[in-house]
C-alpha positions as CSV (number, residue, x, y, z in Angstrom):
1,L,-0.5,33.7,9.3
2,S,3.1,35.5,10.2
3,F,2.9,37.8,7.2
4,N,-0.9,38.5,7.5
5,T,-1.2,37.5,3.6
6,L,-4.0,34.8,3.8
7,K,-7.0,36.0,1.9
8,S,-9.7,33.4,3.4
9,F,-10.0,30.7,6.0
10,V,-12.0,27.5,6.0
11,D,-15.4,27.9,7.6
12,G,-15.0,24.9,9.8
13,V,-13.0,22.0,10.7
14,I,-14.5,17.9,10.8
15,Y,-12.6,15.4,12.5
16,P,-14.3,12.1,11.2
17,S,-13.2,8.9,13.3
18,K,-14.5,6.3,10.8
19,E,-15.1,5.8,7.1
20,S,-18.9,6.0,7.4
21,E,-18.6,9.5,8.9
22,I,-16.5,10.6,5.7
23,S,-19.1,9.1,3.3
24,K,-21.8,11.1,4.8
25,I,-19.8,14.3,4.9
26,L,-18.8,14.1,1.4
27,E,-22.5,13.1,0.2
28,Y,-23.8,16.1,2.1
29,C,-21.1,18.7,0.8
30,S,-21.4,17.3,-2.6
31,K,-25.2,18.0,-2.6
32,N,-24.9,21.6,-1.3
33,N,-21.8,22.7,-3.0
34,I,-19.4,22.9,-0.2
35,T,-15.6,22.3,-0.7
36,V,-13.9,19.9,1.0
37,I,-10.1,20.1,1.8
38,P,-8.4,16.9,2.8
39,F,-6.1,17.5,5.9
40,G,-3.4,15.0,7.4
41,G,-0.2,16.7,8.7
42,G,-0.4,20.1,6.9
43,S,3.2,20.1,6.1
44,S,2.5,20.5,2.1
45,V,4.3,23.8,0.8
46,V,2.5,23.6,-2.6
47,G,-0.7,25.3,-1.7
48,G,-2.9,22.5,-1.6
49,L,-4.4,23.2,1.4
50,E,-5.0,26.9,0.4
51,V,-9.0,28.2,0.2
52,V,-10.4,28.7,-2.5
53,K,-14.1,29.4,-3.2
54,G,-15.4,28.5,-6.6
55,K,-18.5,30.7,-8.0
56,G,-21.7,29.8,-6.2
57,Q,-19.9,27.6,-3.3
58,K,-21.3,28.1,0.1
59,S,-18.5,27.2,2.1
60,V,-15.1,25.6,2.7
61,L,-14.4,22.9,5.4
62,S,-11.5,21.4,6.2
63,L,-11.5,17.4,6.7
64,D,-8.8,16.3,9.4
65,T,-7.9,12.6,9.1
66,T,-5.7,12.4,12.0
67,R,-8.3,10.8,14.3
68,M,-8.1,7.7,11.9
69,D,-4.7,6.4,12.8
70,A,-4.9,2.8,13.7
71,L,-2.7,-0.3,12.9
72,I,-5.2,-2.6,11.3
73,S,-3.1,-5.6,10.5
74,L,0.3,-6.7,10.0
75,D,0.9,-9.9,7.7
76,K,4.2,-11.2,9.0
77,E,4.7,-13.7,6.2
78,S,3.9,-11.3,3.5
79,H,5.4,-8.3,5.2
80,L,2.7,-6.2,4.6
81,A,0.9,-3.7,7.0
82,T,-2.6,-2.3,6.7
83,F,-2.8,1.2,8.6
84,Q,-5.5,3.8,8.7
85,A,-4.3,6.7,6.6
86,G,-4.3,9.8,9.2
87,I,-1.5,7.9,11.1
88,Y,1.6,10.2,11.7
89,G,5.2,9.1,10.7
90,P,6.7,8.4,14.3
91,K,3.6,6.6,15.4
92,L,3.3,4.5,12.5
93,E,7.2,3.5,12.7
94,K,7.1,3.0,16.3
95,L,4.1,0.5,15.9
96,L,6.2,-1.2,13.3
97,N,9.3,-1.3,15.2
98,D,7.7,-2.8,18.2
99,K,7.0,-5.9,16.1
100,G,10.5,-6.0,14.5
101,F,9.5,-4.1,11.4
102,T,10.2,-0.9,9.6
103,L,8.6,1.0,6.8
104,G,11.8,2.7,5.9
105,H,10.0,5.9,4.5
106,F,11.5,9.1,6.2
107,P,10.5,12.3,4.1
108,Q,11.7,15.4,5.3
109,S,8.4,16.1,7.0
110,F,8.4,12.5,8.7
111,E,7.5,14.0,12.3
112,Y,4.7,16.3,11.0
113,S,3.1,14.2,8.1
114,T,0.7,11.4,7.9
115,L,0.6,8.1,5.5
116,G,-2.4,9.3,3.5
117,G,-0.3,12.6,3.0
118,W,2.4,10.7,1.7
119,I,0.7,8.9,-0.6
120,A,-1.4,12.1,-1.6
121,A,1.7,14.0,-2.4
122,R,3.8,11.0,-3.9
123,S,6.6,11.5,-1.3
124,A,10.0,10.4,-1.5
125,G,12.0,9.4,1.9
126,Q,15.6,9.8,3.1
127,Q,16.0,6.4,2.5
128,S,14.2,5.5,-0.7
129,N,17.3,4.2,-2.2
130,R,16.8,1.2,-0.1
131,Y,13.1,0.9,0.7
132,G,11.4,2.8,-2.3
133,K,9.5,5.8,-2.9
134,I,5.5,5.8,-1.6
135,E,4.1,4.6,-4.9
136,E,6.6,1.7,-4.5
137,I,5.6,0.9,-1.2
138,L,2.0,1.2,-1.6
139,T,0.3,-2.1,-2.3
140,C,-3.5,-1.3,-2.3
141,L,-5.5,1.6,-0.6
142,K,-8.8,2.6,0.3
143,V,-10.7,6.1,-1.0
144,I,-13.9,7.5,-0.1
145,T,-15.5,9.8,-2.7
146,P,-18.9,11.5,-2.6
147,T,-20.4,8.6,-4.7
148,G,-18.8,5.8,-3.0
149,A,-15.7,3.8,-2.0
150,V,-13.1,2.8,-4.2
151,E,-10.8,0.0,-3.2
152,T,-7.8,-1.2,-5.1
153,L,-6.5,-4.9,-5.2
154,R,-4.1,-6.3,-2.8
155,E,-2.6,-8.6,-5.8
156,P,1.3,-8.1,-6.2
157,A,0.8,-7.3,-10.3
158,S,-1.8,-7.3,-13.0
159,S,-1.2,-7.9,-16.5
160,T,-4.1,-5.2,-17.5
161,G,-3.9,-1.5,-16.5
162,P,-4.1,1.3,-15.6
163,N,-2.7,1.0,-11.9
164,L,-5.3,2.7,-9.9
165,N,-2.9,2.9,-7.2
166,H,-1.0,5.4,-9.4
167,I,-3.8,7.4,-10.2
168,F,-4.5,8.3,-6.4
169,A,-0.8,8.6,-5.7
170,G,-0.2,12.1,-6.3
171,S,-3.7,13.3,-6.6
172,E,-3.3,15.8,-3.8
173,G,-6.8,15.0,-2.4
174,L,-8.7,16.0,-5.4
175,L,-10.2,12.4,-6.4
176,G,-11.4,11.6,-2.7
177,I,-10.2,11.1,0.8
178,I,-7.6,8.3,1.4
179,T,-8.6,6.5,4.6
180,E,-6.7,3.2,4.6
181,A,-3.5,1.8,2.8
182,T,-1.6,-1.4,2.9
183,I,1.9,-0.8,2.4
184,K,5.3,-3.2,2.2
185,V,7.4,-3.4,5.5
186,H,10.7,-4.8,6.1
187,K,12.3,-6.7,8.9
188,L,14.2,-4.3,11.0
189,P,18.1,-4.3,9.8
190,E,20.6,-6.1,12.0
191,T,23.1,-3.3,11.3
192,R,22.9,0.3,10.3
193,K,25.9,2.4,9.3
194,Y,25.8,5.9,8.6
195,F,28.6,8.4,7.5
196,G,29.1,12.2,6.9
197,I,31.5,13.0,4.3
198,V,32.4,16.6,3.8
199,F,33.4,17.6,0.1
200,P,35.2,21.0,-0.7
201,N,32.2,22.2,-3.2
202,F,28.6,20.9,-4.3
203,A,30.1,19.6,-7.8
204,A,32.8,17.4,-6.1
205,G,29.7,15.8,-4.0
206,V,27.6,15.5,-7.3
207,D,30.4,13.7,-8.6
208,F,30.7,11.2,-5.8
209,I,27.1,10.4,-5.9
210,R,27.1,9.5,-9.6
211,D,30.2,7.2,-9.0
212,V,28.6,5.5,-6.3
213,N,25.3,4.8,-8.3
214,H,27.2,3.7,-11.4
215,K,28.9,1.2,-9.5
216,E,25.6,0.1,-8.0
217,I,26.6,0.2,-4.4
218,P,23.5,-0.6,-2.5
219,T,23.2,2.6,-0.5
220,S,19.9,3.0,1.7
221,M,20.6,7.1,1.7
222,I,22.8,9.0,0.0
223,R,21.9,12.7,0.5
224,L,24.0,16.0,-0.4
225,S,23.4,19.2,1.2
226,D,24.0,22.6,-0.6
227,T,26.5,25.1,0.7
228,N,23.6,27.1,2.3
229,E,22.2,23.7,4.1
230,T,25.6,22.8,5.2
231,R,26.2,26.3,6.6
232,L,22.9,25.9,8.6
233,Y,24.1,22.8,10.2
234,Q,27.2,24.6,11.3
235,T,25.2,27.6,12.8
236,L,22.6,25.7,14.7
237,G,23.2,24.2,18.1
238,T,21.9,21.0,19.1
239,L,18.9,20.1,17.3
240,G,17.3,18.5,20.5
241,K,17.4,15.1,22.3
242,K,14.0,13.8,20.8
243,N,15.0,10.4,19.3
244,T,13.6,10.4,15.7
245,P,15.1,9.4,12.7
246,I,15.0,12.6,11.0
247,R,16.4,14.5,14.1
248,W,19.0,11.7,14.4
249,I,20.1,12.2,10.6
250,K,20.3,16.0,11.1
251,N,22.4,15.8,14.1
252,L,24.8,13.4,12.4
253,I,25.2,15.6,9.7
254,Q,25.7,18.6,12.0
255,N,28.3,16.8,13.9
256,Q,30.4,16.0,11.0
257,V,30.3,19.4,9.5
258,L,31.5,21.1,12.8
259,K,34.6,18.8,12.7
260,M,35.5,20.0,9.3
261,N,35.8,24.0,9.8
262,S,39.1,24.1,7.9
263,I,37.6,22.4,4.5
264,G,36.6,26.1,3.2
265,D,33.4,28.2,2.7
266,D,32.0,26.0,-0.1
267,K,32.0,22.8,1.8
268,C,29.0,20.6,1.4
269,V,28.1,17.3,3.4
270,I,27.0,14.0,2.3
271,L,25.1,11.7,4.6
272,L,25.6,7.9,3.5
273,G,23.7,5.1,5.0
274,L,23.7,1.4,4.9
275,D,21.4,-0.9,5.9
276,G,21.5,-4.8,6.2
Protein backbone atom coordinates (compact mmCIF):
# COMPACT_ATOMS: atom_id res chain seq x y z
CA LEU A 1 0.00 0.00 0.00
CA SER A 2 2.78 2.44 0.91
CA PHE A 3 4.49 2.03 -2.46
CA ASN A 4 1.26 1.68 -4.48
CA THR A 5 2.46 -1.58 -6.01
CA LEU A 6 -0.57 -3.78 -5.32
CA LYS A 7 -2.10 -4.80 -8.62
CA SER A 8 -5.31 -6.28 -7.25
CA PHE A 9 -7.37 -6.55 -4.07
CA VAL A 10 -9.79 -9.07 -2.63
CA ASP A 11 -13.40 -8.55 -3.64
CA GLY A 12 -14.66 -9.11 -0.12
CA VAL A 13 -13.80 -10.16 3.43
CA ILE A 14 -15.80 -12.79 5.32
CA TYR A 15 -15.76 -13.15 9.13
CA PRO A 16 -17.15 -16.58 10.06
CA SER A 17 -17.68 -17.33 13.74
CA LYS A 18 -18.18 -21.09 13.56
CA GLU A 19 -17.12 -24.09 11.52
CA SER A 20 -20.52 -24.65 9.91
CA GLU A 21 -20.29 -21.20 8.33
CA ILE A 22 -16.84 -21.98 6.94
CA SER A 23 -18.14 -25.23 5.46
CA LYS A 24 -20.95 -23.43 3.65
CA ILE A 25 -18.62 -20.69 2.42
CA LEU A 26 -16.08 -23.13 0.99
CA GLU A 27 -18.75 -25.30 -0.59
CA TYR A 28 -20.35 -22.29 -2.29
CA CYS A 29 -17.04 -20.82 -3.45
CA SER A 30 -15.86 -24.17 -4.81
CA LYS A 31 -19.02 -24.57 -6.89
CA ASN A 32 -18.84 -20.99 -8.19
CA ASN A 33 -15.11 -20.83 -8.98
CA ILE A 34 -14.34 -18.24 -6.29
CA THR A 35 -10.90 -18.20 -4.69
CA VAL A 36 -10.74 -18.14 -0.88
CA ILE A 37 -7.62 -16.89 0.92
CA PRO A 38 -7.41 -17.89 4.61
CA PHE A 39 -6.42 -14.94 6.82
CA GLY A 40 -5.21 -14.99 10.42
CA GLY A 41 -3.02 -12.17 11.69
CA GLY A 42 -1.76 -11.14 8.27
CA SER A 43 1.89 -11.08 9.39
CA SER A 44 3.18 -13.33 6.59
CA VAL A 45 5.92 -11.85 4.40
CA VAL A 46 6.12 -14.58 1.75
CA GLY A 47 3.24 -13.54 -0.51
CA GLY A 48 0.68 -16.08 0.63
CA LEU A 49 -1.99 -13.39 1.02
CA GLU A 50 -1.38 -11.85 -2.40
CA VAL A 51 -4.41 -11.81 -4.67
CA VAL A 52 -3.92 -13.89 -7.82
CA LYS A 53 -6.91 -14.57 -10.06
CA GLY A 54 -6.68 -17.67 -12.19
CA LYS A 55 -8.23 -18.05 -15.61
CA GLY A 56 -12.01 -17.96 -15.41
CA GLN A 57 -12.14 -17.18 -11.70
CA LYS A 58 -14.93 -14.80 -10.81
CA SER A 59 -13.56 -13.22 -7.66
CA VAL A 60 -11.30 -13.59 -4.63
CA LEU A 61 -12.47 -13.55 -1.02
CA SER A 62 -10.48 -13.26 2.20
CA LEU A 63 -11.72 -15.50 5.02
CA ASP A 64 -10.75 -13.95 8.35
CA THR A 65 -10.59 -16.52 11.16
CA THR A 66 -10.04 -14.18 14.12
CA ARG A 67 -13.60 -14.38 15.44
CA MET A 68 -12.87 -18.02 16.27
CA ASP A 69 -10.54 -17.43 19.20
CA ALA A 70 -11.74 -19.45 22.18
CA LEU A 71 -10.02 -21.85 24.55
CA ILE A 72 -12.10 -25.00 24.09
CA SER A 73 -10.52 -27.24 26.73
CA LEU A 74 -7.47 -27.65 28.95
CA ASP A 75 -6.40 -31.12 30.04
CA LYS A 76 -4.28 -30.40 33.12
CA GLU A 77 -3.36 -34.06 33.53
CA SER A 78 -2.05 -34.61 29.99
CA HIS A 79 -0.91 -30.99 29.53
CA LEU A 80 -2.94 -30.53 26.34
CA ALA A 81 -4.99 -27.49 25.37
CA THR A 82 -7.47 -27.18 22.52
CA PHE A 83 -8.01 -23.75 20.96
CA GLN A 84 -9.90 -22.33 18.04
CA ALA A 85 -7.24 -21.48 15.48
CA GLY A 86 -8.07 -17.79 15.03
CA ILE A 87 -6.75 -16.84 18.46
CA TYR A 88 -3.91 -14.31 18.60
CA GLY A 89 -0.68 -15.17 20.43
CA PRO A 90 -1.05 -12.77 23.40
CA LYS A 91 -4.60 -13.91 24.18
CA LEU A 92 -3.64 -17.59 23.91
CA GLU A 93 -0.69 -17.15 26.25
CA LYS A 94 -2.71 -15.11 28.77
CA LEU A 95 -5.48 -17.71 28.92
CA LEU A 96 -2.88 -20.37 29.66
CA ASN A 97 -0.92 -18.23 32.14
CA ASP A 98 -4.12 -17.54 34.10
CA LYS A 99 -4.40 -21.30 34.62
CA GLY A 100 -0.72 -21.80 35.47
CA PHE A 101 0.46 -22.95 32.04
CA THR A 102 2.42 -21.66 29.07
CA LEU A 103 2.70 -22.67 25.44
CA GLY A 104 6.21 -21.22 25.22
CA HIS A 105 5.85 -20.42 21.52
CA PHE A 106 6.95 -16.87 20.75
CA PRO A 107 7.63 -16.28 17.05
CA GLN A 108 8.86 -12.84 16.01
CA SER A 109 5.26 -12.01 14.99
CA PHE A 110 3.80 -13.28 18.29
CA GLU A 111 1.75 -10.14 19.00
CA TYR A 112 0.21 -10.05 15.52
CA SER A 113 -0.22 -13.70 14.48
CA THR A 114 -2.61 -16.55 15.24
CA LEU A 115 -2.37 -20.20 16.21
CA GLY A 116 -3.72 -21.26 12.82
CA GLY A 117 -1.18 -19.05 11.10
CA TRP A 118 1.65 -20.58 13.12
CA ILE A 119 0.59 -24.05 12.00
CA ALA A 120 0.01 -23.05 8.38
CA ALA A 121 3.43 -21.37 8.23
CA ARG A 122 5.23 -24.05 10.30
CA SER A 123 6.59 -21.43 12.65
CA ALA A 124 9.42 -21.52 15.13
CA GLY A 125 9.57 -19.37 18.24
CA GLN A 126 12.11 -17.50 20.31
CA GLN A 127 12.05 -20.34 22.87
CA SER A 128 11.81 -23.33 20.54
CA ASN A 129 15.01 -24.76 22.05
CA ARG A 130 13.01 -25.51 25.19
CA TYR A 131 9.41 -25.85 24.04
CA GLY A 132 9.70 -27.00 20.42
CA LYS A 133 8.61 -25.70 17.04
CA ILE A 134 4.93 -25.61 16.21
CA GLU A 135 4.94 -28.98 14.40
CA GLU A 136 6.43 -30.54 17.55
CA ILE A 137 3.89 -28.81 19.78
CA LEU A 138 0.90 -29.79 17.63
CA THR A 139 -0.97 -32.92 18.76
CA CYS A 140 -4.01 -32.86 16.47
CA LEU A 141 -6.06 -30.42 14.43
CA LYS A 142 -9.26 -29.89 12.50
CA VAL A 143 -9.34 -28.56 8.95
CA ILE A 144 -12.40 -27.58 6.91
CA THR A 145 -12.13 -28.25 3.16
CA PRO A 146 -14.63 -27.72 0.31
CA THR A 147 -15.53 -31.42 0.50
CA GLY A 148 -15.77 -31.79 4.27
CA ALA A 149 -13.84 -31.75 7.53
CA VAL A 150 -10.56 -33.52 8.28
CA GLU A 151 -9.64 -34.31 11.89
CA THR A 152 -6.35 -35.86 12.93
CA LEU A 153 -6.09 -38.18 15.92
CA ARG A 154 -5.12 -37.11 19.42
CA GLU A 155 -3.00 -40.22 20.00
CA PRO A 156 0.63 -39.28 20.76
CA ALA A 157 2.16 -41.64 18.20
CA SER A 158 1.35 -44.15 15.48
CA SER A 159 3.30 -46.98 13.87
CA THR A 160 1.72 -46.19 10.49
CA GLY A 161 2.14 -43.09 8.36
CA PRO A 162 2.19 -40.55 7.00
CA ASN A 163 1.49 -38.14 9.84
CA LEU A 164 -1.35 -35.93 8.60
CA ASN A 165 -0.38 -33.18 11.03
CA HIS A 166 2.83 -32.74 9.06
CA ILE A 167 0.88 -32.47 5.81
CA PHE A 168 -1.23 -29.58 7.09
CA ALA A 169 1.60 -27.91 9.01
CA GLY A 170 3.31 -25.63 6.53
CA SER A 171 0.52 -25.94 3.96
CA GLU A 172 0.02 -22.13 3.90
CA GLY A 173 -3.76 -22.52 3.60
CA LEU A 174 -3.68 -24.51 0.36
CA LEU A 175 -5.43 -27.59 1.75
CA GLY A 176 -8.20 -25.99 3.79
CA ILE A 177 -9.01 -23.73 6.73
CA ILE A 178 -7.44 -24.76 10.05
CA THR A 179 -10.19 -24.16 12.60
CA GLU A 180 -9.05 -25.98 15.74
CA ALA A 181 -5.85 -27.38 17.20
CA THR A 182 -4.80 -29.33 20.26
CA ILE A 183 -1.32 -28.37 21.44
CA LYS A 184 1.13 -29.39 24.14
CA VAL A 185 1.40 -26.95 27.03
CA HIS A 186 3.72 -26.71 30.03
CA LYS A 187 3.49 -25.62 33.64
CA LEU A 188 4.79 -22.10 34.10
CA PRO A 189 8.47 -22.30 35.05
CA GLU A 190 9.36 -21.44 38.63
CA THR A 191 12.41 -19.50 37.47
CA ARG A 192 13.35 -17.67 34.29
CA LYS A 193 16.84 -16.29 33.78
CA TYR A 194 17.76 -14.26 30.70
CA PHE A 195 21.11 -12.73 29.88
CA GLY A 196 22.35 -10.40 27.16
CA ILE A 197 25.89 -11.15 26.00
CA VAL A 198 27.74 -8.86 23.59
CA PHE A 199 30.42 -10.27 21.26
CA PRO A 200 32.96 -8.32 19.20
CA ASN A 201 31.62 -9.75 15.92
CA PHE A 202 29.10 -12.17 14.40
CA ALA A 203 31.59 -15.03 13.99
CA ALA A 204 32.40 -14.96 17.70
CA GLY A 205 28.70 -15.22 18.49
CA VAL A 206 28.29 -18.21 16.14
CA ASP A 207 31.23 -19.97 17.82
CA PHE A 208 29.62 -19.42 21.22
CA ILE A 209 26.27 -20.88 20.08
CA ARG A 210 28.01 -23.90 18.55
CA ASP A 211 29.89 -24.50 21.80
CA VAL A 212 26.68 -24.26 23.87
CA ASN A 213 24.92 -26.78 21.60
CA HIS A 214 27.84 -29.21 21.57
CA LYS A 215 27.92 -29.15 25.37
CA GLU A 216 24.14 -29.81 25.37
CA ILE A 217 23.38 -26.95 27.74
CA PRO A 218 19.55 -26.93 28.01
CA THR A 219 18.81 -23.36 26.97
CA SER A 220 15.25 -22.19 26.36
CA MET A 221 16.52 -19.47 24.04
CA ILE A 222 19.75 -18.56 22.32
CA ARG A 223 19.33 -15.78 19.79
CA LEU A 224 22.14 -14.02 17.92
CA SER A 225 21.47 -10.62 16.35
CA ASP A 226 23.74 -9.56 13.50
CA THR A 227 25.54 -6.22 13.43
CA ASN A 228 22.70 -4.36 11.73
CA GLU A 229 20.05 -5.58 14.16
CA THR A 230 22.35 -4.83 17.09
CA ARG A 231 22.82 -1.28 15.80
CA LEU A 232 19.04 -0.97 15.50
CA TYR A 233 18.63 -1.82 19.18
CA GLN A 234 21.23 0.83 20.00
CA THR A 235 19.47 3.45 17.91
CA LEU A 236 15.92 2.88 19.11
CA GLY A 237 14.57 4.50 22.21
CA THR A 238 12.34 2.58 24.56
CA LEU A 239 10.18 0.08 22.75
CA GLY A 240 7.20 0.75 24.96
CA LYS A 241 5.82 -0.42 28.27
CA LYS A 242 3.38 -2.99 26.94
CA ASN A 243 4.23 -6.18 28.81
CA THR A 244 4.44 -8.89 26.17
CA PRO A 245 7.15 -11.56 25.88
CA ILE A 246 8.50 -10.29 22.56
CA ARG A 247 8.64 -6.64 23.65
CA TRP A 248 10.31 -7.66 26.91
CA ILE A 249 12.93 -9.67 25.02
CA LYS A 250 13.68 -6.77 22.67
CA ASN A 251 14.03 -4.34 25.56
CA LEU A 252 16.42 -6.70 27.36
CA ILE A 253 18.63 -6.92 24.26
CA GLN A 254 18.55 -3.17 23.77
CA ASN A 255 19.47 -2.37 27.37
CA GLN A 256 22.42 -4.76 27.23
CA VAL A 257 23.71 -3.28 23.95
CA LEU A 258 23.48 0.29 25.23
CA LYS A 259 25.81 -0.63 28.10
CA MET A 260 28.47 -1.90 25.68
CA ASN A 261 29.17 1.08 23.42
CA SER A 262 32.93 0.67 23.77
CA ILE A 263 33.22 -2.81 22.20
CA GLY A 264 33.35 -1.67 18.55
CA ASP A 265 31.33 -1.17 15.41
CA ASP A 266 30.97 -4.89 14.56
CA LYS A 267 29.55 -6.01 17.89
CA CYS A 268 26.65 -8.45 18.01
CA VAL A 269 24.42 -9.40 20.91
CA ILE A 270 23.21 -12.83 22.03
CA LEU A 271 20.16 -13.31 24.21
CA LEU A 272 20.51 -16.45 26.33
CA GLY A 273 17.53 -17.80 28.27
CA LEU A 274 17.02 -20.58 30.81
CA ASP A 275 13.63 -21.76 32.10
CA GLY A 276 13.13 -24.24 34.90
